N, CA, C and O atoms as CSV, one atom per row, in Angstrom:
chain,resi,resn,atom,element,x,y,z
A,1,MET,N,N,116.495,102.214,115.656
A,1,MET,CA,C,117.516,102.911,114.912
A,1,MET,C,C,117.181,104.402,114.931
A,1,MET,O,O,116.024,104.777,114.745
A,2,THR,N,N,118.169,105.243,115.152
A,2,THR,CA,C,117.951,106.685,115.207
A,2,THR,C,C,117.951,107.279,113.808
A,2,THR,O,O,118.351,106.632,112.840
A,3,LYS,N,N,117.487,108.542,113.719
A,3,LYS,CA,C,117.443,109.173,112.403
A,3,LYS,C,C,118.832,109.291,111.795
A,3,LYS,O,O,118.998,109.109,110.588
A,4,SER,N,N,119.850,109.599,112.632
A,4,SER,CA,C,121.196,109.716,112.081
A,4,SER,C,C,121.707,108.358,111.586
A,4,SER,O,O,122.429,108.290,110.591
A,5,ARG,N,N,121.338,107.301,112.268
A,5,ARG,CA,C,121.735,105.958,111.826
A,5,ARG,C,C,121.015,105.586,110.526
A,5,ARG,O,O,121.621,105.014,109.620
A,6,HIS,N,N,119.718,105.912,110.439
A,6,HIS,CA,C,118.983,105.663,109.190
A,6,HIS,C,C,119.632,106.432,108.042
A,6,HIS,O,O,119.798,105.908,106.941
A,7,TYR,N,N,119.995,107.680,108.319
A,7,TYR,CA,C,120.601,108.519,107.280
A,7,TYR,C,C,121.927,107.918,106.815
A,7,TYR,O,O,122.169,107.806,105.614
A,8,ARG,N,N,122.786,107.531,107.759
A,8,ARG,CA,C,124.076,106.926,107.402
A,8,ARG,C,C,123.879,105.622,106.627
A,8,ARG,O,O,124.580,105.348,105.653
A,9,GLN,N,N,122.914,104.828,107.079
A,9,GLN,CA,C,122.639,103.558,106.398
A,9,GLN,C,C,122.170,103.820,104.968
A,9,GLN,O,O,122.581,103.121,104.042
A,10,ALA,N,N,121.318,104.814,104.788
A,10,ALA,CA,C,120.839,105.160,103.444
A,10,ALA,C,C,122.006,105.580,102.553
A,10,ALA,O,O,122.089,105.165,101.396
A,11,GLU,N,N,122.903,106.400,103.092
A,11,GLU,CA,C,124.066,106.829,102.309
A,11,GLU,C,C,124.929,105.641,101.882
A,11,GLU,O,O,125.349,105.552,100.728
A,12,GLN,N,N,125.183,104.743,102.810
A,12,GLN,CA,C,126.009,103.573,102.502
A,12,GLN,C,C,125.342,102.696,101.441
A,12,GLN,O,O,125.998,102.210,100.520
A,13,LEU,N,N,124.038,102.502,101.583
A,13,LEU,CA,C,123.322,101.650,100.631
A,13,LEU,C,C,123.248,102.284,99.249
A,13,LEU,O,O,123.301,101.577,98.243
A,14,VAL,N,N,123.126,103.607,99.188
A,14,VAL,CA,C,123.117,104.292,97.891
A,14,VAL,C,C,124.462,104.090,97.193
A,14,VAL,O,O,124.510,103.819,95.993
A,15,ASP,N,N,125.549,104.221,97.946
A,15,ASP,CA,C,126.872,103.989,97.360
A,15,ASP,C,C,126.998,102.564,96.827
A,15,ASP,O,O,127.518,102.348,95.733
A,16,GLN,N,N,126.521,101.595,97.604
A,16,GLN,CA,C,126.580,100.197,97.167
A,16,GLN,C,C,125.693,99.972,95.941
A,16,GLN,O,O,126.079,99.268,95.008
A,17,ALA,N,N,124.508,100.574,95.953
A,17,ALA,CA,C,123.588,100.428,94.818
A,17,ALA,C,C,124.224,100.979,93.546
A,17,ALA,O,O,124.124,100.374,92.478
A,18,HIS,N,N,124.874,102.125,93.669
A,18,HIS,CA,C,125.536,102.721,92.507
A,18,HIS,C,C,126.642,101.796,91.993
A,18,HIS,O,O,126.786,101.604,90.786
A,19,HIS,N,N,127.408,101.233,92.902
A,19,HIS,CA,C,128.487,100.308,92.517
A,19,HIS,C,C,127.931,99.107,91.746
A,19,HIS,O,O,128.472,98.730,90.706
A,20,PHE,N,N,126.859,98.513,92.253
A,20,PHE,CA,C,126.312,97.325,91.602
A,20,PHE,C,C,125.586,97.658,90.306
A,20,PHE,O,O,125.574,96.848,89.380
A,21,THR,N,N,124.985,98.833,90.228
A,21,THR,CA,C,124.211,99.181,89.043
A,21,THR,C,C,125.081,99.762,87.932
A,21,THR,O,O,124.926,99.406,86.764
A,22,TYR,N,N,126.001,100.660,88.302
A,22,TYR,CA,C,126.779,101.370,87.283
A,22,TYR,C,C,128.280,101.102,87.360
A,22,TYR,O,O,128.999,101.384,86.401
A,23,GLY,N,N,128.760,100.574,88.455
A,23,GLY,CA,C,130.195,100.379,88.650
A,23,GLY,C,C,130.643,98.979,88.303
A,23,GLY,O,O,130.061,98.316,87.443
A,24,ASP,N,N,131.681,98.540,88.979
A,24,ASP,CA,C,132.289,97.239,88.707
A,24,ASP,C,C,131.464,96.064,89.217
A,24,ASP,O,O,131.747,94.917,88.871
A,25,GLY,N,N,130.453,96.332,90.033
A,25,GLY,CA,C,129.631,95.252,90.585
A,25,GLY,C,C,128.857,94.499,89.531
A,25,GLY,O,O,128.620,93.299,89.673
A,26,ALA,N,N,128.456,95.188,88.466
A,26,ALA,CA,C,127.787,94.588,87.308
A,26,ALA,C,C,126.633,93.660,87.680
A,26,ALA,O,O,126.501,92.568,87.127
A,27,ASP,N,N,125.808,94.101,88.612
A,27,ASP,CA,C,124.635,93.316,89.004
A,27,ASP,C,C,123.485,94.282,89.286
A,27,ASP,O,O,123.232,94.626,90.440
A,28,PRO,N,N,122.783,94.726,88.224
A,28,PRO,CA,C,121.735,95.723,88.394
A,28,PRO,C,C,120.573,95.270,89.279
A,28,PRO,O,O,119.908,96.107,89.889
A,29,VAL,N,N,120.318,93.971,89.360
A,29,VAL,CA,C,119.236,93.486,90.223
A,29,VAL,C,C,119.592,93.745,91.683
A,29,VAL,O,O,118.763,94.228,92.454
A,30,THR,N,N,120.815,93.424,92.054
A,30,THR,CA,C,121.273,93.712,93.415
A,30,THR,C,C,121.290,95.218,93.650
A,30,THR,O,O,120.916,95.687,94.725
A,31,GLY,N,N,121.721,95.968,92.650
A,31,GLY,CA,C,121.731,97.425,92.762
A,31,GLY,C,C,120.347,97.983,93.019
A,31,GLY,O,O,120.185,98.889,93.837
A,32,ALA,N,N,119.349,97.457,92.333
A,32,ALA,CA,C,117.971,97.920,92.531
A,32,ALA,C,C,117.471,97.574,93.923
A,32,ALA,O,O,116.787,98.379,94.555
A,33,ALA,N,N,117.806,96.388,94.405
A,33,ALA,CA,C,117.386,95.992,95.758
A,33,ALA,C,C,118.043,96.881,96.812
A,33,ALA,O,O,117.396,97.289,97.776
A,34,LEU,N,N,119.315,97.177,96.628
A,34,LEU,CA,C,120.011,98.058,97.571
A,34,LEU,C,C,119.433,99.471,97.524
A,34,LEU,O,O,119.309,100.126,98.558
A,35,ALA,N,N,119.080,99.939,96.329
A,35,ALA,CA,C,118.483,101.269,96.203
A,35,ALA,C,C,117.136,101.333,96.920
A,35,ALA,O,O,116.822,102.337,97.559
A,36,ALA,N,N,116.344,100.274,96.819
A,36,ALA,CA,C,115.049,100.237,97.517
A,36,ALA,C,C,115.249,100.254,99.026
A,36,ALA,O,O,114.513,100.929,99.746
A,37,GLU,N,N,116.235,99.520,99.501
A,37,GLU,CA,C,116.514,99.514,100.939
A,37,GLU,C,C,117.018,100.886,101.394
A,37,GLU,O,O,116.668,101.353,102.478
A,38,ALA,N,N,117.838,101.526,100.561
A,38,ALA,CA,C,118.321,102.872,100.882
A,38,ALA,C,C,117.155,103.849,100.975
A,38,ALA,O,O,117.122,104.703,101.861
A,39,GLN,N,N,116.204,103.721,100.060
A,39,GLN,CA,C,115.038,104.600,100.077
A,39,GLN,C,C,114.233,104.408,101.358
A,39,GLN,O,O,113.744,105.379,101.935
A,40,THR,N,N,114.095,103.184,101.796
A,40,THR,CA,C,113.376,102.910,103.040
A,40,THR,C,C,114.053,103.600,104.215
A,40,THR,O,O,113.385,104.230,105.035
A,41,HIS,N,N,115.368,103.486,104.301
A,41,HIS,CA,C,116.088,104.137,105.402
A,41,HIS,C,C,115.989,105.661,105.302
A,41,HIS,O,O,115.888,106.345,106.321
A,42,ALA,N,N,116.016,106.190,104.082
A,42,ALA,CA,C,115.886,107.636,103.915
A,42,ALA,C,C,114.508,108.119,104.368
A,42,ALA,O,O,114.394,109.169,105.000
A,43,ILE,N,N,113.473,107.360,104.049
A,43,ILE,CA,C,112.116,107.714,104.479
A,43,ILE,C,C,112.018,107.681,106.000
A,43,ILE,O,O,111.442,108.586,106.604
A,44,LEU,N,N,112.574,106.650,106.619
A,44,LEU,CA,C,112.525,106.555,108.078
A,44,LEU,C,C,113.315,107.682,108.735
A,44,LEU,O,O,112.905,108.199,109.774
A,45,ALA,N,N,114.442,108.067,108.142
A,45,ALA,CA,C,115.203,109.199,108.671
A,45,ALA,C,C,114.379,110.476,108.576
A,45,ALA,O,O,114.385,111.295,109.495
A,46,LEU,N,N,113.670,110.644,107.463
A,46,LEU,CA,C,112.816,111.819,107.292
A,46,LEU,C,C,111.690,111.836,108.314
A,46,LEU,O,O,111.423,112.870,108.927
A,47,VAL,N,N,111.039,110.715,108.500
A,47,VAL,CA,C,109.952,110.634,109.485
A,47,VAL,C,C,110.476,110.959,110.876
A,47,VAL,O,O,109.861,111.737,111.605
A,48,ASP,N,N,111.603,110.372,111.247
A,48,ASP,CA,C,112.176,110.641,112.567
A,48,ASP,C,C,112.556,112.108,112.720
A,48,ASP,O,O,112.384,112.690,113.791
A,49,ALA,N,N,113.073,112.702,111.651
A,49,ALA,CA,C,113.488,114.102,111.716
A,49,ALA,C,C,112.301,115.051,111.827
A,49,ALA,O,O,112.410,116.125,112.419
A,50,LEU,N,N,111.179,114.656,111.263
A,50,LEU,CA,C,110.014,115.548,111.235
A,50,LEU,C,C,109.079,115.377,112.424
A,50,LEU,O,O,108.125,116.141,112.573
A,51,THR,N,N,109.333,114.416,113.246
A,51,THR,CA,C,108.456,114.179,114.390
A,51,THR,C,C,109.243,114.331,115.680
A,51,THR,O,O,110.449,114.088,115.732
A,52,THR,N,N,108.539,114.733,116.701
A,52,THR,CA,C,109.153,114.882,118.015
A,52,THR,C,C,108.253,114.188,119.024
A,52,THR,O,O,107.113,113.852,118.703
A,53,PRO,N,N,108.749,113.965,120.245
A,53,PRO,CA,C,107.898,113.340,121.258
A,53,PRO,C,C,106.622,114.132,121.547
A,53,PRO,O,O,105.635,113.565,122.016
A,54,THR,N,N,106.637,115.432,121.272
A,54,THR,CA,C,105.447,116.249,121.524
A,54,THR,C,C,104.500,116.267,120.327
A,54,THR,O,O,103.487,116.967,120.333
A,55,ARG,N,N,104.840,115.497,119.312
A,55,ARG,CA,C,104.012,115.438,118.100
A,55,ARG,C,C,103.833,116.836,117.496
A,55,ARG,O,O,102.713,117.283,117.249
A,56,ALA,N,N,104.947,117.505,117.268
A,56,ALA,CA,C,104.908,118.840,116.673
A,56,ALA,C,C,104.181,118.782,115.332
A,56,ALA,O,O,104.127,117.740,114.680
A,57,ALA,N,N,103.633,119.904,114.943
A,57,ALA,CA,C,102.879,119.972,113.695
A,57,ALA,C,C,103.778,119.625,112.509
A,57,ALA,O,O,104.872,120.169,112.358
A,58,VAL,N,N,103.304,118.732,111.695
A,58,VAL,CA,C,104.008,118.358,110.476
A,58,VAL,C,C,103.342,119.124,109.339
A,58,VAL,O,O,102.117,119.099,109.220
A,59,PRO,N,N,104.124,119.806,108.501
A,59,PRO,CA,C,103.534,120.581,107.406
A,59,PRO,C,C,102.642,119.715,106.514
A,59,PRO,O,O,102.918,118.536,106.295
A,60,ASP,N,N,101.573,120.320,106.009
A,60,ASP,CA,C,100.637,119.591,105.148
A,60,ASP,C,C,101.323,118.983,103.929
A,60,ASP,O,O,100.978,117.880,103.506
A,61,SER,N,N,102.292,119.699,103.367
A,61,SER,CA,C,102.984,119.175,102.184
A,61,SER,C,C,103.730,117.886,102.513
A,61,SER,O,O,103.788,116.971,101.691
A,62,VAL,N,N,104.302,117.813,103.718
A,62,VAL,CA,C,104.999,116.597,104.143
A,62,VAL,C,C,103.990,115.484,104.398
A,62,VAL,O,O,104.225,114.332,104.033
A,63,LEU,N,N,102.863,115.829,105.027
A,63,LEU,CA,C,101.819,114.828,105.264
A,63,LEU,C,C,101.314,114.242,103.946
A,63,LEU,O,O,101.043,113.045,103.857
A,64,ASP,N,N,101.189,115.088,102.928
A,64,ASP,CA,C,100.749,114.601,101.616
A,64,ASP,C,C,101.727,113.567,101.057
A,64,ASP,O,O,101.314,112.536,100.526
A,65,VAL,N,N,103.019,113.848,101.180
A,65,VAL,CA,C,104.033,112.906,100.701
A,65,VAL,C,C,103.977,111.614,101.507
A,65,VAL,O,O,104.047,110.522,100.944
A,66,LEU,N,N,103.853,111.739,102.824
A,66,LEU,CA,C,103.791,110.549,103.675
A,66,LEU,C,C,102.547,109.717,103.383
A,66,LEU,O,O,102.598,108.489,103.457
A,67,ARG,N,N,101.426,110.368,103.051
A,67,ARG,CA,C,100.206,109.627,102.685
A,67,ARG,C,C,100.440,108.788,101.428
A,67,ARG,O,O,99.996,107.643,101.345
A,68,VAL,N,N,101.136,109.366,100.458
A,68,VAL,CA,C,101.439,108.627,99.230
A,68,VAL,C,C,102.302,107.411,99.559
A,68,VAL,O,O,102.068,106.318,99.043
A,69,ILE,N,N,103.300,107.607,100.419
A,69,ILE,CA,C,104.182,106.502,100.805
A,69,ILE,C,C,103.399,105.420,101.530
A,69,ILE,O,O,103.540,104.236,101.224
A,70,VAL,N,N,102.572,105.822,102.492
A,70,VAL,CA,C,101.809,104.866,103.303
A,70,VAL,C,C,100.837,104.064,102.446
A,70,VAL,O,O,100.587,102.892,102.727
A,71,ASN,N,N,100.291,104.675,101.413
A,71,ASN,CA,C,99.311,103.994,100.569
A,71,ASN,C,C,99.935,103.236,99.403
A,71,ASN,O,O,99.217,102.622,98.614
A,72,ASP,N,N,101.256,103.269,99.283
A,72,ASP,CA,C,101.953,102.545,98.222
A,72,ASP,C,C,102.072,101.075,98.618
A,72,ASP,O,O,102.645,100.755,99.660
A,73,SER,N,N,101.542,100.198,97.802
A,73,SER,CA,C,101.542,98.765,98.138
A,73,SER,C,C,102.943,98.160,98.154
A,73,SER,O,O,103.139,97.079,98.710
A,74,ASP,N,N,103.918,98.840,97.554
A,74,ASP,CA,C,105.288,98.331,97.553
A,74,ASP,C,C,106.054,98.668,98.832
A,74,ASP,O,O,107.149,98.151,99.055
A,75,VAL,N,N,105.486,99.527,99.664
A,75,VAL,CA,C,106.152,99.910,100.913
A,75,VAL,C,C,105.939,98.801,101.940
A,75,VAL,O,O,104.804,98.388,102.179
A,76,PRO,N,N,107.022,98.316,102.549
A,76,PRO,CA,C,106.876,97.249,103.553
A,76,PRO,C,C,105.999,97.685,104.725
A,76,PRO,O,O,105.993,98.855,105.109
A,77,ASP,N,N,105.264,96.736,105.284
A,77,ASP,CA,C,104.378,97.030,106.417
A,77,ASP,C,C,105.128,97.630,107.593
A,77,ASP,O,O,104.589,98.485,108.296
A,78,THR,N,N,106.359,97.199,107.816
A,78,THR,CA,C,107.123,97.741,108.944
A,78,THR,C,C,107.391,99.228,108.769
A,78,THR,O,O,107.363,99.984,109.740
A,79,VAL,N,N,107.651,99.651,107.534
A,79,VAL,CA,C,107.878,101.072,107.255
A,79,VAL,C,C,106.577,101.839,107.425
A,79,VAL,O,O,106.552,102.908,108.034
A,80,ARG,N,N,105.492,101.287,106.881
A,80,ARG,CA,C,104.176,101.920,106.987
A,80,ARG,C,C,103.794,102.119,108.453
A,80,ARG,O,O,103.330,103.194,108.833
A,81,THR,N,N,103.984,101.097,109.268
A,81,THR,CA,C,103.647,101.177,110.694
A,81,THR,C,C,104.499,102.221,111.395
A,81,THR,O,O,103.995,102.992,112.212
A,82,LYS,N,N,105.789,102.251,111.079
A,82,LYS,CA,C,106.694,103.234,111.688
A,82,LYS,C,C,106.234,104.652,111.368
A,82,LYS,O,O,106.205,105.512,112.248
A,83,ILE,N,N,105.875,104.895,110.117
A,83,ILE,CA,C,105.412,106.228,109.722
A,83,ILE,C,C,104.126,106.575,110.452
A,83,ILE,O,O,104.006,107.664,111.015
A,84,CYS,N,N,103.164,105.659,110.449
A,84,CYS,CA,C,101.869,105.916,111.095
A,84,CYS,C,C,102.035,106.205,112.580
A,84,CYS,O,O,101.403,107.120,113.109
A,85,ASN,N,N,102.876,105.437,113.253
A,85,ASN,CA,C,103.085,105.637,114.687
A,85,ASN,C,C,103.849,106.917,114.984
A,85,ASN,O,O,103.569,107.593,115.974
A,86,ALA,N,N,104.803,107.252,114.143
A,86,ALA,CA,C,105.646,108.412,114.407
A,86,ALA,C,C,104.919,109.729,114.174
A,86,ALA,O,O,105.091,110.681,114.935
A,87,VAL,N,N,104.114,109.783,113.134
A,87,VAL,CA,C,103.471,111.050,112.789
A,87,VAL,C,C,102.338,111.369,113.749
A,87,VAL,O,O,102.152,112.527,114.122
A,88,GLY,N,N,101.589,110.370,114.151
A,88,GLY,CA,C,100.557,110.572,115.163
A,88,GLY,C,C,99.352,111.370,114.713
A,88,GLY,O,O,98.694,112.013,115.530
A,89,VAL,N,N,99.059,111.338,113.449
A,89,VAL,CA,C,97.846,111.982,112.932
A,89,VAL,C,C,97.068,110.933,112.151
A,89,VAL,O,O,97.545,109.817,111.951
A,90,ASP,N,N,95.882,111.293,111.717
A,90,ASP,CA,C,95.053,110.359,110.958
A,90,ASP,C,C,95.635,110.202,109.552
A,90,ASP,O,O,95.100,110.729,108.576
A,91,LEU,N,N,96.729,109.474,109.476
A,91,LEU,CA,C,97.460,109.323,108.228
A,91,LEU,C,C,97.191,107.976,107.577
A,91,LEU,O,O,97.199,107.850,106.352
A,92,CYS,N,N,96.952,106.978,108.408
A,92,CYS,CA,C,96.821,105.613,107.917
A,92,CYS,C,C,95.361,105.180,107.943
A,92,CYS,O,O,94.701,105.258,108.979
A,93,PRO,N,N,94.864,104.723,106.800
A,93,PRO,CA,C,93.449,104.364,106.716
A,93,PRO,C,C,93.034,103.215,107.632
A,93,PRO,O,O,91.909,103.199,108.131
A,94,ASP,N,N,93.924,102.262,107.855
A,94,ASP,CA,C,93.538,101.094,108.645
A,94,ASP,C,C,94.232,101.036,110.002
A,94,ASP,O,O,94.271,99.983,110.637
A,95,ALA,N,N,94.771,102.150,110.439
A,95,ALA,CA,C,95.475,102.164,111.736
A,95,ALA,C,C,94.518,102.383,112.878
A,95,ALA,O,O,94.937,102.422,114.035
């Protein structure tokens, strides 16, 4: 999935999450799950946007945020692996 596709998917999921949490959907559990999925797509869009095939320098402030994400036990392994592979620096402790 490309960064623009991740971004569009995140936008769509945020709209759905809002509908289920605050709108007529009246199902906050589903809304929370959709919001978590939207966040995952937003993170992947950010990672894709900040990395290039030449492994351009990623600002330290961004690396700090990505380290927090990678070390969060609630982040799915697939997302963690994508971030670690895309950034290409010593970001992941067990990579």
